[in-house]
N, C-alpha and C positions, 0 to 999 in steps of 0.2 A: 529848569532841571525837572520840574513837576510835569510840564508838558511833554517834555521828551520821554519821561518815564510812562506816562498815560499812553502816548503814542506808541511806544515800544510795546507795551503790554497788550493793548486793545487792537491796534494795527497789526502787530506781529501775530497775535492769535488768529485775527480774521484772515491774514494772508497765508499763514501756515495751514489753517483749516481749508481754505479754499483750494490751495495748491495740492494739499494731500488728497482731497476729494477728487480733483481732477486727475491726479496721478492714478487713484484707485479706479477710476472709470476708464482711463486709457490703457492700463495694464492688461495683457492677455492673461487668460487662465480662468480658473473658477473665481466667481465674484467674492466668495469668503476669503481666499487667499489674496486677491488684489486689495481688498479693503484692509487685511492685516498689514500688508506691506505699506499702504498709504499711512496708516496708524504708526507704523514703526518710524517712517521717513518724517513725520509731523514733529516728532519731539526734538531730533537735532536741528530741523529746519527752523522751529520756533526759538530755540536757544540761538542759533546764528542770527537770526533777524533781529533779535533783541540786542545782541552784542553789536551788530553793525549799526542799530539805530543809536547807540551811545558813541560809536566811533565816528559817525558821519559829521560833517561840520555844520550843515544847515538843517534845521528842524523841518523846514518846509520840503527839502528834498526827500527827507526820511518819510514825511507824511505822504508825499505825493507817490513815492515807490511802494510803500506798504499798502496804503488804501487802493492804489491803481492795480497792484498785483491782485488784491482781494477781489476787486471789482471785476477785472477780466477773467480771472480763474473761475469765480463763482458764475459770471455770465456764460463762460464755456461749458460749465457743468450743467447749467439749465438748458443750454442750446443742444447739447449731446442727449439729454433725457435719461430715461432709466436704461440700464444695461439690458440687452436682450438674453 
Protein backbone atom coordinates (compact mmCIF):
# COMPACT_ATOMS: atom_id res chain seq x y z
CA UNK A 1 0.00 0.00 0.00
CA UNK A 2 2.90 2.34 0.73
CA UNK A 3 4.46 1.71 -2.68
CA UNK A 4 1.13 2.38 -4.38
CA UNK A 5 0.69 5.60 -2.42
CA UNK A 6 4.18 6.83 -3.26
CA UNK A 7 3.71 5.89 -6.90
CA UNK A 8 0.36 7.69 -7.00
CA UNK A 9 1.81 10.77 -5.33
CA UNK A 10 5.14 11.13 -7.13
CA UNK A 11 4.18 9.53 -10.44
CA UNK A 12 0.83 11.27 -10.55
CA UNK A 13 2.47 14.61 -9.88
CA UNK A 14 5.11 14.03 -12.55
CA UNK A 15 2.54 12.90 -15.12
CA UNK A 16 0.13 15.74 -14.34
CA UNK A 17 2.90 18.35 -14.48
CA UNK A 18 4.28 17.05 -17.77
CA UNK A 19 0.87 16.65 -19.39
CA UNK A 20 -0.31 20.09 -18.30
CA UNK A 21 2.94 21.63 -19.56
CA UNK A 22 2.42 19.92 -22.90
CA UNK A 23 -1.16 21.15 -23.00
CA UNK A 24 -0.05 24.70 -22.24
CA UNK A 25 2.55 24.47 -24.99
CA UNK A 26 0.08 23.17 -27.58
CA UNK A 27 -2.87 25.46 -26.86
CA UNK A 28 -3.28 28.39 -29.23
CA UNK A 29 -3.57 31.91 -27.95
CA UNK A 30 -1.50 34.06 -25.65
CA UNK A 31 1.14 32.19 -23.62
CA UNK A 32 -0.18 33.45 -20.28
CA UNK A 33 -3.69 32.23 -21.03
CA UNK A 34 -2.45 28.86 -22.27
CA UNK A 35 -0.36 28.47 -19.09
CA UNK A 36 -3.37 29.31 -16.95
CA UNK A 37 -5.47 26.66 -18.71
CA UNK A 38 -2.68 24.15 -18.27
CA UNK A 39 -2.61 24.87 -14.55
CA UNK A 40 -6.39 24.64 -14.26
CA UNK A 41 -6.39 21.23 -15.95
CA UNK A 42 -3.50 19.94 -13.82
CA UNK A 43 -5.49 19.81 -10.57
CA UNK A 44 -8.33 17.50 -11.68
CA UNK A 45 -5.83 15.52 -13.76
CA UNK A 46 -3.66 14.89 -10.69
CA UNK A 47 -6.71 13.90 -8.64
CA UNK A 48 -7.95 11.56 -11.36
CA UNK A 49 -4.57 9.91 -11.78
CA UNK A 50 -4.30 9.42 -8.02
CA UNK A 51 -7.73 7.82 -7.81
CA UNK A 52 -6.97 5.59 -10.77
CA UNK A 53 -3.69 4.52 -9.17
CA UNK A 54 -5.59 3.03 -6.24
CA UNK A 55 -8.28 1.52 -8.46
CA UNK A 56 -5.98 -0.39 -10.83
CA UNK A 57 -5.14 -3.97 -9.96
CA UNK A 58 -1.40 -4.10 -10.65
CA UNK A 59 1.13 -1.68 -9.28
CA UNK A 60 3.48 -2.35 -12.19
CA UNK A 61 0.82 -1.22 -14.64
CA UNK A 62 0.18 1.94 -12.62
CA UNK A 63 3.87 2.77 -12.44
CA UNK A 64 4.38 2.10 -16.15
CA UNK A 65 1.46 4.32 -17.17
CA UNK A 66 2.26 7.18 -14.81
CA UNK A 67 6.01 7.31 -15.41
CA UNK A 68 5.61 6.56 -19.11
CA UNK A 69 3.17 9.43 -19.53
CA UNK A 70 5.50 11.71 -17.58
CA UNK A 71 8.51 10.77 -19.70
CA UNK A 72 6.68 10.98 -23.03
CA UNK A 73 4.97 14.29 -22.29
CA UNK A 74 8.13 15.77 -20.78
CA UNK A 75 10.14 14.68 -23.80
CA UNK A 76 7.56 16.19 -26.13
CA UNK A 77 7.74 19.49 -24.24
CA UNK A 78 11.53 19.48 -24.54
CA UNK A 79 11.37 18.67 -28.26
CA UNK A 80 8.81 21.41 -28.94
CA UNK A 81 11.00 23.98 -27.22
CA UNK A 82 10.09 27.49 -26.20
CA UNK A 83 6.85 28.91 -27.48
CA UNK A 84 7.36 31.57 -30.18
